[in-house]
MIBA-779037 format. One record per atom (N, C-alpha, C): residue in three letters; chain; atom name; x, y, z. Coordinates in Angstrom, 2 decimals, decimal comma. Last residue first. Layout:
BEGIN
PT   gunu   nupa   kollum        px        py        pz
PT    ALA      A       CA         X         Y         Z
...
! end
This chain:
BEGIN
PT   gunu   nupa   kollum        px        py        pz
PT    ILE      A        N     56,66    159,02    121,45
PT    ILE      A       CA     56,61    158,64    120,24
PT    ILE      A        C     55,61    160,09    119,81
PT    VAL      A        N     57,15    159,20    124,38
PT    VAL      A       CA     57,93    159,99    123,51
PT    VAL      A        C     57,90    159,87    122,53
PT    ALA      A        N     55,26    157,47    125,36
PT    ALA      A       CA     55,17    158,65    125,40
PT    ALA      A        C     55,81    159,65    124,84
PT    LEU      A        N     56,26    154,83    125,18
PT    LEU      A       CA     55,41    155,11    124,21
PT    LEU      A        C     54,71    155,99    124,36
PT    ALA      A        N     58,11    154,29    127,40
PT    ALA      A       CA     58,69    154,32    125,55
PT    ALA      A        C     57,55    155,10    124,18
PT    GLU      A        N     56,96    154,35    128,92
PT    GLU      A       CA     58,27    155,31    129,62
PT    GLU      A        C     57,83    155,64    127,91
PT    GLU      A        N     54,98    151,76    128,21
PT    GLU      A       CA     54,65    152,93    128,81
PT    GLU      A        C     55,49    154,65    128,69
PT    GLU      A        N     57,06    149,94    129,49
PT    GLU      A       CA     56,57    150,60    127,86
PT    GLU      A        C     55,68    152,09    127,27
PT    THR      A        N     59,92    151,49    131,10
PT    THR      A       CA     58,71    150,48    130,95
PT    THR      A        C     58,06    150,83    129,27
PT    SER      A        N     62,42    152,11    130,97
PT    SER      A       CA     61,98    150,36    131,65
PT    SER      A        C     60,86    150,87    132,15
PT    TYR      A        N     64,48    152,02    127,40
PT    TYR      A       CA     63,06    152,87    128,39
PT    TYR      A        C     63,04    151,61    129,28
PT    ILE      A        N     66,68    153,36    125,36
PT    ILE      A       CA     66,09    152,75    126,95
PT    ILE      A        C     65,52    152,74    127,68
PT    GLU      A        N     68,01    154,18    122,13
PT    GLU      A       CA     66,68    154,07    123,17
PT    GLU      A        C     66,65    153,21    123,76
PT    PHE      A        N     71,43    152,19    122,39
PT    PHE      A       CA     70,00    152,37    121,13
PT    PHE      A        C     69,00    153,11    122,27
PT    THR      A        N     73,84    152,69    122,58
PT    THR      A       CA     73,63    152,83    121,25
PT    THR      A        C     72,31    153,38    121,03
PT    ASN      A        N     74,50    152,84    125,00
PT    ASN      A       CA     74,51    154,43    124,62
PT    ASN      A        C     73,92    154,08    122,99
PT    ILE      A        N     75,64    150,32    125,39
PT    ILE      A       CA     74,32    150,59    125,60
PT    ILE      A        C     73,91    152,20    125,59
PT    LEU      A        N     76,93    148,19    124,16
PT    LEU      A       CA     76,47    149,21    123,33
PT    LEU      A        C     75,15    149,96    123,94
PT    ASP      A        N     79,93    147,63    124,12
PT    ASP      A       CA     79,27    148,76    124,46
PT    ASP      A        C     78,16    149,42    123,06
PT    VAL      A        N     79,42    144,36    125,19
PT    VAL      A       CA     79,89    144,93    123,63
PT    VAL      A        C     79,13    146,49    123,69
PT    VAL      A        N     78,91    145,28    128,06
PT    VAL      A       CA     80,05    144,23    127,67
PT    VAL      A        C     80,86    144,74    126,49
PT    LYS      A        N     76,40    146,69    127,79
PT    LYS      A       CA     77,31    146,76    128,26
PT    LYS      A        C     78,61    147,18    127,91
PT    LEU      A        N     74,68    144,39    126,40
PT    LEU      A       CA     75,09    145,99    126,09
PT    LEU      A        C     75,48    146,23    126,41
PT    VAL      A        N     75,77    142,78    128,98
PT    VAL      A       CA     75,52    142,95    127,77
PT    VAL      A        C     75,28    142,92    127,20
PT    ASN      A        N     73,63    144,25    131,32
PT    ASN      A       CA     75,46    143,97    130,96
PT    ASN      A        C     75,59    143,92    129,66
PT    GLU      A        N     70,86    144,09    130,50
PT    GLU      A       CA     71,93    145,09    130,44
PT    GLU      A        C     73,07    145,10    130,00
PT    VAL      A        N     70,11    141,48    130,19
PT    VAL      A       CA     70,71    142,33    129,04
PT    VAL      A        C     71,45    143,85    128,92
PT    GLN      A        N     71,06    141,05    132,82
PT    GLN      A       CA     71,69    140,61    131,86
PT    GLN      A        C     71,94    140,46    130,76
PT    GLU      A        N     68,90    142,70    134,00
PT    GLU      A       CA     69,88    143,37    134,39
PT    GLU      A        C     70,86    142,47    133,91
PT    ASN      A        N     66,55    143,43    131,40
PT    ASN      A       CA     66,91    143,12    133,02
PT    ASN      A        C     67,95    143,61    132,92
PT    ILE      A        N     64,21    146,54    129,75
PT    ILE      A       CA     65,11    145,29    129,54
PT    ILE      A        C     66,51    144,87    131,26
PT    ASN      A        N     61,75    147,66    128,82
PT    ASN      A       CA     62,23    146,03    130,47
PT    ASN      A        C     63,38    145,39    130,67
PT    CYS      A        N     62,50    148,38    126,08
PT    CYS      A       CA     62,16    148,60    127,32
PT    CYS      A        C     62,45    147,50    127,67
PT    LEU      A        N     64,17    149,96    123,19
PT    LEU      A       CA     64,23    149,08    123,41
PT    LEU      A        C     63,69    149,10    125,57
PT    MET      A        N     63,54    151,24    119,72
PT    MET      A       CA     63,33    150,97    121,12
PT    MET      A        C     63,35    150,18    121,34
PT    LEU      A        N     64,31    152,14    116,56
PT    LEU      A       CA     64,00    151,57    117,07
PT    LEU      A        C     64,35    151,48    118,79
PT    ASN      A        N     62,91    154,86    114,17
PT    ASN      A       CA     63,66    154,75    115,44
PT    ASN      A        C     63,26    153,28    115,49
PT    LYS      A        N     63,47    155,78    111,42
PT    LYS      A       CA     62,02    155,42    112,64
PT    LYS      A        C     63,44    155,09    113,26
PT    ASN      A        N     63,78    156,89    108,53
PT    ASN      A       CA     63,34    158,07    109,47
PT    ASN      A        C     62,41    157,58    110,73
PT    MET      A        N     64,61    154,57    107,10
PT    MET      A       CA     62,95    155,04    106,83
PT    MET      A        C     62,43    156,19    107,91
PT    LYS      A        N     66,47    154,64    108,00
PT    LYS      A       CA     66,60    154,98    106,66
PT    LYS      A        C     65,29    155,18    106,22
PT    LYS      A        N     66,37    153,64    110,18
PT    LYS      A       CA     66,73    154,70    110,12
PT    LYS      A        C     66,48    155,49    108,69
PT    LEU      A        N     66,24    150,82    109,85
PT    LEU      A       CA     64,54    151,59    110,34
PT    LEU      A        C     64,98    152,98    109,91
PT    GLU      A        N     67,74    149,30    109,63
PT    GLU      A       CA     67,36    149,49    108,38
PT    GLU      A        C     66,27    150,79    108,82
PT    ASN      A        N     69,06    149,97    111,91
PT    ASN      A       CA     69,81    150,91    110,82
PT    ASN      A        C     68,65    150,93    109,28
PT    LYS      A        N     68,14    148,35    113,19
PT    LYS      A       CA     68,22    150,08    113,52
PT    LYS      A        C     68,66    150,77    112,78
PT    ILE      A        N     68,62    145,88    112,79
PT    ILE      A       CA     66,64    147,12    112,46
PT    ILE      A        C     66,60    147,93    113,21
PT    THR      A        N     70,94    145,84    113,29
PT    THR      A       CA     70,78    145,33    111,57
PT    THR      A        C     69,56    146,43    111,23
PT    MET      A        N     70,69    145,89    116,01
PT    MET      A       CA     71,90    146,72    115,31
PT    MET      A        C     71,08    146,84    113,83
PT    PHE      A        N     69,46    143,67    116,42
PT    PHE      A       CA     68,90    145,27    117,18
PT    PHE      A        C     69,32    145,83    115,70
PT    MET      A        N     71,81    141,81    115,50
PT    MET      A       CA     70,36    141,95    114,64
PT    MET      A        C     70,15    143,22    115,07
PT    HIS      A        N     73,69    142,39    117,44
PT    HIS      A       CA     73,87    142,09    115,92
PT    HIS      A        C     72,72    142,46    115,04
PT    LEU      A        N     72,32    140,70    119,55
PT    LEU      A       CA     72,69    142,67    118,64
PT    LEU      A        C     72,67    143,57    117,98
PT    THR      A        N     72,71    139,03    119,11
PT    THR      A       CA     71,13    138,93    118,95
PT    THR      A        C     71,10    140,69    118,28
PT    SER      A        N     74,70    137,30    119,09
PT    SER      A       CA     74,71    138,26    117,80
PT    SER      A        C     73,28    138,89    117,74
PT    SER      A        N     75,53    138,08    121,90
PT    SER      A       CA     75,49    139,46    120,81
PT    SER      A        C     75,09    139,28    120,04
PT    VAL      A        N     72,82    137,40    123,46
PT    VAL      A       CA     73,72    136,29    123,23
PT    VAL      A        C     74,13    137,91    122,45
PT    ILE      A        N     70,62    137,08    126,08
PT    ILE      A       CA     70,71    137,73    124,95
PT    ILE      A        C     72,16    136,61    124,58
PT    PHE      A        N     67,24    135,16    128,73
PT    PHE      A       CA     68,57    134,96    127,63
PT    PHE      A        C     69,47    135,53    126,49
PT    ASP      A        N     65,19    135,67    129,03
PT    ASP      A       CA     65,65    135,16    130,22
PT    ASP      A        C     67,45    135,48    130,12
PT    VAL      A        N     62,59    138,43    128,33
PT    VAL      A       CA     63,85    137,04    128,28
PT    VAL      A        C     64,45    137,04    128,84
PT    ASN      A        N     60,15    139,52    129,05
PT    ASN      A       CA     60,57    138,42    129,26
PT    ASN      A        C     61,37    137,17    129,00
PT    ALA      A        N     61,12    142,20    128,32
PT    ALA      A       CA     60,61    141,85    130,00
PT    ALA      A        C     60,36    140,47    130,13
PT    LEU      A        N     62,00    143,94    126,16
PT    LEU      A       CA     61,88    142,49    125,85
PT    LEU      A        C     61,95    142,07    128,42
PT    ASN      A        N     59,75    144,64    123,45
PT    ASN      A       CA     59,85    145,15    125,50
PT    ASN      A        C     60,60    143,09    125,11
PT    LEU      A        N     61,26    147,21    120,99
PT    LEU      A       CA     60,95    146,04    121,61
PT    LEU      A        C     60,72    145,59    123,12
PT    LEU      A        N     59,28    149,69    118,81
PT    LEU      A       CA     59,01    149,01    120,42
PT    LEU      A        C     59,79    147,43    120,78
PT    ILE      A        N     59,41    151,20    115,45
PT    ILE      A       CA     59,61    149,77    116,49
PT    ILE      A        C     59,75    149,97    118,17
PT    HIS      A        N     57,68    153,48    114,17
PT    HIS      A       CA     58,11    153,08    114,87
PT    HIS      A        C     58,39    151,63    115,65
PT    SER      A        N     55,98    152,36    110,47
PT    SER      A       CA     55,80    152,71    112,16
PT    SER      A        C     57,07    152,69    113,03
PT    SER      A        N     55,75    152,69    107,69
PT    SER      A       CA     55,17    154,03    108,80
PT    SER      A        C     55,68    153,85    110,57
PT    LYS      A        N     55,72    150,64    106,64
PT    LYS      A       CA     56,48    151,53    106,94
PT    LYS      A        C     57,15    152,28    107,39
PT    ASP      A        N     54,56    147,79    106,65
PT    ASP      A       CA     54,54    148,55    107,10
PT    ASP      A        C     55,61    149,78    107,50
PT    ASP      A        N     55,80    145,31    104,99
PT    ASP      A       CA     54,09    145,77    105,57
PT    ASP      A        C     54,07    146,94    105,97
PT    LYS      A        N     59,10    145,31    105,94
PT    LYS      A       CA     57,43    145,10    104,51
PT    LYS      A        C     56,01    145,66    104,00
PT    LEU      A        N     58,45    144,49    108,27
PT    LEU      A       CA     58,78    146,26    107,85
PT    LEU      A        C     58,99    145,75    105,99
PT    ILE      A        N     58,10    142,18    108,57
PT    ILE      A       CA     56,76    143,08    109,29
PT    ILE      A        C     56,64    144,72    108,77
PT    ASP      A        N     59,84    141,34    107,14
PT    ASP      A       CA     59,15    140,71    107,03
PT    ASP      A        C     57,32    142,17    107,93
PT    LYS      A        N     61,65    141,81    109,78
PT    LYS      A       CA     61,56    142,35    108,74
PT    LYS      A        C     60,42    142,09    107,29
PT    ILE      A        N     60,89    140,49    112,02
PT    ILE      A       CA     60,75    141,74    112,18
PT    ILE      A        C     61,64    142,88    110,42
PT    GLY      A        N     61,08    138,12    110,91
PT    GLY      A       CA     59,60    138,29    111,03
PT    GLY      A        C     60,10    139,26    111,26
PT    MET      A        N     63,72    137,76    110,62
PT    MET      A       CA     63,58    137,41    109,55
PT    MET      A        C     61,96    137,53    109,81
PT    GLU      A        N     65,05    138,48    112,80
PT    GLU      A       CA     64,87    139,30    112,44
PT    GLU      A        C     64,03    139,68    110,53
PT    ILE      A        N     63,77    136,08    114,54
PT    ILE      A       CA     63,46    137,25    115,18
PT    ILE      A        C     63,18    138,04    113,58
PT    PHE      A        N     65,37    133,75    113,01
PT    PHE      A       CA     63,80    134,15    113,36
PT    PHE      A        C     63,02    135,42    113,62
PT    HIS      A        N     67,85    135,15    114,32
PT    HIS      A       CA     67,44    134,43    112,86
PT    HIS      A        C     65,98    134,58    112,49
PT    SER      A        N     67,82    134,56    116,73
PT    SER      A       CA     67,66    135,51    116,14
PT    SER      A        C     67,13    135,69    115,10
PT    SER      A        N     66,64    132,29    117,49
PT    SER      A       CA     66,09    132,38    117,13
PT    SER      A        C     66,94    133,91    116,74
PT    ASN      A        N     69,80    131,24    117,08
PT    ASN      A       CA     68,32    130,58    116,05
PT    ASN      A        C     67,49    132,08    115,85
PT    LEU      A        N     71,19    132,33    118,56
PT    LEU      A       CA     71,48    132,47    117,78
PT    LEU      A        C     70,13    131,71    116,76
PT    ASP      A        N     69,11    133,52    121,40
PT    ASP      A       CA     70,33    133,39    121,21
PT    ASP      A        C     70,37    133,65    119,45
PT    LEU      A        N     67,39    134,93    123,63
PT    LEU      A       CA     67,30    135,08    122,65
PT    LEU      A        C     68,41    134,36    121,65
PT    ARG      A        N     64,88    132,33    125,50
PT    ARG      A       CA     66,17    132,81    125,01
PT    ARG      A        C     66,74    133,59    123,67
PT    GLY      A        N     62,37    134,48    126,02
PT    GLY      A       CA     63,04    133,27    126,60
PT    GLY      A        C     64,52    133,18    126,39
PT    SER      A        N     60,67    137,01    124,36
PT    SER      A       CA     60,64    136,09    125,95
PT    SER      A        C     61,65    135,18    124,71
PT    LEU      A        N     59,31    139,73    123,17
PT    LEU      A       CA     60,34    139,08    122,99
PT    LEU      A        C     60,12    138,05    124,68
PT    TYR      A        N     57,23    141,47    121,28
PT    TYR      A       CA     57,56    141,30    122,89
PT    TYR      A        C     58,46    140,05    122,54
PT    ILE      A        N     57,05    144,90    119,98
PT    ILE      A       CA     57,50    142,66    119,47
PT    ILE      A        C     57,94    142,99    121,06
PT    ILE      A        N     55,04    147,55    118,36
PT    ILE      A       CA     55,06    146,43    119,59
PT    ILE      A        C     55,87    145,36    119,28
PT    ILE      A        N     54,65    150,17    116,30
PT    ILE      A       CA     54,48    148,20    116,55
PT    ILE      A        C     55,48    147,41    117,85
PT    VAL      A        N     53,81    153,29    116,47
PT    VAL      A       CA     54,58    151,27    116,79
PT    VAL      A        C     53,72    150,52    116,93
PT    GLY      A        N     50,71    153,90    115,97
PT    GLY      A       CA     52,64    154,34    115,39
PT    GLY      A        C     53,93    153,26    115,99
PT    LYS      A        N     49,54    153,25    118,08
PT    LYS      A       CA     50,13    154,73    118,20
PT    LYS      A        C     50,61    155,16    117,22
PT    THR      A        N     50,47    149,83    118,09
PT    THR      A       CA     49,73    151,33    118,35
PT    THR      A        C     50,47    152,83    118,27
PT    LYS      A        N     50,75    146,65    116,89
PT    LYS      A       CA     50,70    147,77    116,69
PT    LYS      A        C     49,54    149,05    117,92
PT    LYS      A        N     52,41    143,64    118,76
PT    LYS      A       CA     50,84    144,10    118,90
PT    LYS      A        C     51,38    145,84    119,02
PT    ILE      A        N     53,70    140,53    118,72
PT    ILE      A       CA     53,36    141,68    118,85
PT    ILE      A        C     51,86    142,70    118,50
PT    LYS      A        N     55,41    138,33    119,85
PT    LYS      A       CA     54,18    138,35    119,68
PT    LYS      A        C     53,95    139,87    119,78
PT    ILE      A        N     58,32    135,63    120,03
PT    ILE      A       CA     58,02    136,64    119,03
PT    ILE      A        C     56,48    136,99    119,65
PT    THR      A        N     58,02    132,69    121,10
PT    THR      A       CA     59,63    133,96    121,24
PT    THR      A        C     58,79    134,84    120,38
PT    ASP      A        N     56,34    131,06    120,55
PT    ASP      A       CA     55,85    131,91    121,75
PT    ASP      A        C     57,10    132,76    121,71
PT    ASP      A        N     56,25    132,92    116,54
PT    ASP      A       CA     56,54    131,00    117,32
PT    ASP      A        C     56,36    131,98    118,92
PT    MET      A        N     54,54    132,99    113,06
PT    MET      A       CA     55,53    133,13    114,54
PT    MET      A        C     55,36    132,09    115,97
! end
């Protein structure tokens, strides 16, 4: 994996740290990486930490929805944390702001598990 994605596992949660520009190309790479993780670990929730994301496009949100739906089949959740204003605006524009569990911090997200 490259610098766009880093992974840490804690307390039944796989935390995925995304960074940089999440465009069409990186979204595909990230989706394949997350699907590989899910093949190996079907027992964990996934938390996407977006603190270092500079830019996001709607195709990335489509990828998030795909992952969310796969996790739902396993009775697991996809959570987002540390979203910046640009990410929040894109979520609002495509009317997905209330679709995801969004937390201000990683600690806040981990506290609800």
